[in-house]
C-alpha positions as CSV (number, residue, x, y, z in Angstrom):
1,X,-6.3,7.6,19.9
2,X,-4.0,7.7,16.8
3,X,-0.3,7.7,17.9
4,X,1.5,6.9,14.6
5,X,1.2,7.1,10.9
6,X,2.9,4.5,8.7
7,X,3.7,5.4,5.1
8,X,4.6,3.5,2.0
9,X,7.5,5.3,0.3
10,X,7.3,5.1,-3.5
11,X,4.3,6.7,-5.1
12,X,3.1,7.7,-1.6
13,X,5.7,10.2,-0.5
14,X,7.6,10.6,-3.7
15,X,6.6,10.3,-7.4
16,X,8.6,7.2,-8.2
17,X,6.9,6.4,-11.5
18,X,7.4,9.9,-13.0
19,X,11.0,9.7,-11.9
20,X,11.4,6.3,-13.5
21,X,9.8,7.5,-16.8
22,X,12.0,10.5,-17.2
23,X,15.1,8.5,-16.2
24,X,14.5,5.7,-18.6
25,X,13.8,8.1,-21.5
26,X,17.0,10.0,-20.7
27,X,18.9,6.7,-20.7
28,X,17.6,5.8,-24.1
29,X,18.5,9.3,-25.5
30,X,22.0,8.8,-24.0
31,X,22.5,5.5,-25.7
32,X,21.2,6.9,-29.0
33,X,23.6,9.9,-28.7
34,X,26.4,7.3,-28.1
35,X,25.6,5.8,-31.5
36,X,23.1,3.0,-30.7
37,X,20.5,2.7,-33.5
38,X,17.2,2.1,-31.7
39,X,13.6,3.3,-31.8
40,X,13.0,5.4,-28.7
41,X,9.3,4.4,-28.2
42,X,9.9,0.7,-28.7
43,X,13.0,0.8,-26.5
44,X,11.0,2.5,-23.7
45,X,8.3,-0.3,-23.9
46,X,11.1,-2.9,-23.8
47,X,12.8,-1.5,-20.7
48,X,9.5,-0.9,-18.9
49,X,8.6,-4.5,-19.7
50,X,11.9,-5.7,-18.2
51,X,11.2,-3.7,-15.1
52,X,7.6,-5.2,-14.8
53,X,9.0,-8.7,-15.3
54,X,12.1,-8.5,-13.1
55,X,11.1,-5.8,-10.6
56,X,11.4,-2.0,-10.5
57,X,14.6,-2.1,-8.6
58,X,16.4,-4.2,-11.2
59,X,20.0,-3.0,-11.4
60,X,20.8,-4.9,-14.6
61,X,18.0,-3.5,-16.7
62,X,20.2,-1.9,-19.3
63,X,22.4,-5.0,-19.6
64,X,19.2,-7.0,-20.2
65,X,18.0,-4.4,-22.7
66,X,21.2,-4.4,-24.7
67,X,21.3,-8.2,-24.8
68,X,17.7,-8.2,-26.1
69,X,18.3,-5.4,-28.6
70,X,21.8,-6.1,-30.0
71,X,22.7,-9.4,-28.6
72,X,25.5,-8.2,-26.3
73,X,26.4,-5.7,-23.6
74,X,28.3,-3.0,-25.3
75,X,30.0,-1.0,-22.4
76,X,30.0,2.3,-24.4
77,X,26.2,2.2,-24.7
78,X,25.8,0.8,-21.2
79,X,27.8,3.6,-19.7
80,X,26.0,6.3,-21.7
81,X,22.6,4.9,-20.6
82,X,23.6,4.5,-16.9
83,X,25.1,8.0,-16.6
84,X,22.1,9.6,-18.4
85,X,19.7,7.6,-16.2
86,X,21.4,8.6,-12.9
87,X,21.4,12.3,-13.9
88,X,17.8,12.3,-14.8
89,X,16.8,10.3,-11.7
90,X,18.4,12.9,-9.4
91,X,16.8,15.7,-11.3
92,X,13.3,14.2,-11.2
93,X,13.2,12.6,-7.8
94,X,10.6,14.8,-6.2
95,X,8.2,14.7,-3.3
96,X,4.5,15.0,-3.9
97,X,3.1,18.5,-3.0
98,X,2.6,19.1,0.7
99,X,4.6,16.1,1.9
100,X,7.0,18.0,4.1
101,X,4.2,20.2,5.5
102,X,2.2,17.2,6.3
103,X,5.0,15.4,8.1
104,X,5.8,18.5,10.1
105,X,2.2,19.0,11.1
106,X,1.9,15.3,12.2
107,X,5.0,15.5,14.3
108,X,3.6,18.7,15.9
109,X,0.6,16.7,16.9
110,X,2.8,14.1,18.6
111,X,2.6,11.5,15.9
112,X,5.4,8.9,15.5
113,X,6.1,8.4,11.8
114,X,7.3,5.2,10.0
115,X,8.1,4.0,6.5
116,X,7.3,0.4,5.4
117,X,8.6,-0.2,1.9
118,X,9.1,-3.2,-0.3
119,X,12.2,-1.4,-1.8
120,X,15.7,-2.7,-1.1
121,X,17.3,-1.0,1.9
122,X,20.0,0.8,0.0
123,X,17.7,2.3,-2.6
124,X,15.1,3.3,-0.1
125,X,17.6,5.0,2.2
126,X,19.2,6.8,-0.8
127,X,15.8,8.2,-1.8
128,X,15.0,9.2,1.8
129,X,18.3,11.0,2.3
130,X,18.3,12.6,-1.2
131,X,14.9,14.1,-0.3
132,X,16.0,15.1,3.2
133,X,13.3,13.0,4.8
134,X,15.5,11.0,7.2
135,X,15.0,13.3,10.2
136,X,11.2,12.8,10.1
137,X,10.9,9.1,10.7
138,X,11.2,7.1,13.9
139,X,11.2,3.7,12.0
140,X,12.1,2.7,8.4
141,X,11.6,-0.8,7.4
142,X,12.5,-2.1,3.9
143,X,12.5,-5.5,2.2
144,X,15.9,-6.3,3.5
145,X,14.7,-5.7,7.1
146,X,11.5,-7.8,6.8
147,X,12.5,-10.4,4.1
148,X,8.8,-10.4,3.0
149,X,6.8,-8.2,0.8
150,X,3.4,-6.6,1.6
151,X,0.6,-7.7,1.9
152,X,2.3,-10.0,4.4
153,X,1.4,-8.7,7.9
154,X,5.0,-9.2,9.0
155,X,6.3,-5.7,8.0
156,X,3.3,-4.1,9.7
157,X,3.8,-6.2,12.8
158,X,7.4,-5.1,12.9
159,X,6.5,-1.5,12.5
160,X,4.0,-1.6,15.3
161,X,6.5,-3.4,17.6
162,X,9.2,-0.8,16.9
163,X,6.8,2.1,17.3
164,X,5.6,0.5,20.6
165,X,1.9,0.9,19.7
166,X,-1.2,-1.2,19.0
167,X,-2.8,-1.6,15.6
168,X,-5.8,0.6,16.5
169,X,-3.3,3.4,17.3
170,X,-1.9,3.5,13.8
171,X,-2.8,4.6,10.3
172,X,-1.3,3.1,7.1
173,X,-1.0,5.3,4.0
174,X,-0.2,3.7,0.7
175,X,-0.8,3.8,-3.1
176,X,-1.2,0.1,-3.7
177,X,-4.4,-1.4,-2.3
178,X,-3.5,-5.0,-2.8
179,X,-0.3,-4.5,-0.7
180,X,-0.7,-1.5,1.5
181,X,-4.4,-1.7,2.4
182,X,-4.8,-5.5,2.5
183,X,-1.6,-6.0,4.5
184,X,-2.4,-3.4,7.1
185,X,-6.1,-4.5,7.5
186,X,-5.0,-8.0,8.3
187,X,-3.8,-6.5,11.7
188,X,-6.7,-4.1,12.1
189,X,-4.7,-1.0,11.1
190,X,-7.0,1.7,9.6
191,X,-5.9,2.6,6.1
192,X,-5.6,5.6,3.8
193,X,-5.4,5.2,0.0
194,X,-3.1,7.7,-1.7
195,X,-5.1,8.1,-4.8
196,X,-2.8,10.8,-6.0
197,X,-0.1,8.2,-6.5
198,X,-2.3,5.5,-8.0
199,X,-0.8,4.0,-11.2
200,X,-3.4,1.3,-11.7
201,X,-6.7,3.2,-12.1
202,X,-8.1,1.9,-8.9
203,X,-11.8,2.3,-8.5
204,X,-12.5,0.7,-5.1
205,X,-9.4,0.8,-2.9
206,X,-11.0,-0.9,0.1
207,X,-9.3,1.7,2.4
208,X,-11.0,3.5,5.2
209,X,-10.2,6.8,3.4
210,X,-9.2,7.8,-0.1
211,X,-7.2,11.0,-0.4
212,X,-6.2,13.2,-3.3
213,X,-3.7,15.3,-1.4
214,X,-1.3,14.0,1.3
215,X,-2.2,16.9,3.7
216,X,-5.7,15.4,4.1
217,X,-4.1,12.9,6.6
218,X,-3.7,15.8,9.1
219,X,-7.5,16.4,9.0
220,X,-8.1,12.6,9.5
221,X,-5.8,12.5,12.5
222,X,-7.5,15.7,13.9
223,X,-10.9,14.2,13.5
224,X,-10.0,10.8,15.1
225,X,-8.2,12.4,18.0
226,X,-10.7,15.3,18.6
227,X,-12.2,13.5,21.5
């Protein structure tokens, strides 16, 4: 009997990469408008490279970019980039289709819901509240709560403990097989790969199910609990 569904956050419930793309491009346009002479395409590649090297939650990315590009942090350009980034981030922070419908239907079926994310606590909660998801989840665990990143089994163990369920009573839904699927499977949690959020061109996810729409989770729960 499935009693709970555990979700990754970014690229599983919300389109994090699209938001990041639009926000970074807006920041570059803002800095150019402020007078910074840079190539938009090369600047985008540089900023994404910084994120990939330093982490997607890097709060100093535009400082690093300016240091690399002009050898100093010019606060005029920095402010222009940050303000444009934040405005675009809020405008483009969107749930995937059917997320709210799916969460409501799972709750109707008596499911407990949890988030297990590698994001820092403040950033994760800001996204959750901005998207009005906070009332759906019984448990939210971030990197600041677990102090380890997936695929460590620790975040999943903590989720199971706080949900007061066993591994065989849970499903894990995520977009990153090497973290979400591998980590959950270490404990015997059945896994669902959110192919719609895949940014790596994954061929074989290793999950028990691959889905192209988040609402497919409802059908999986119905099938598993039909007996």
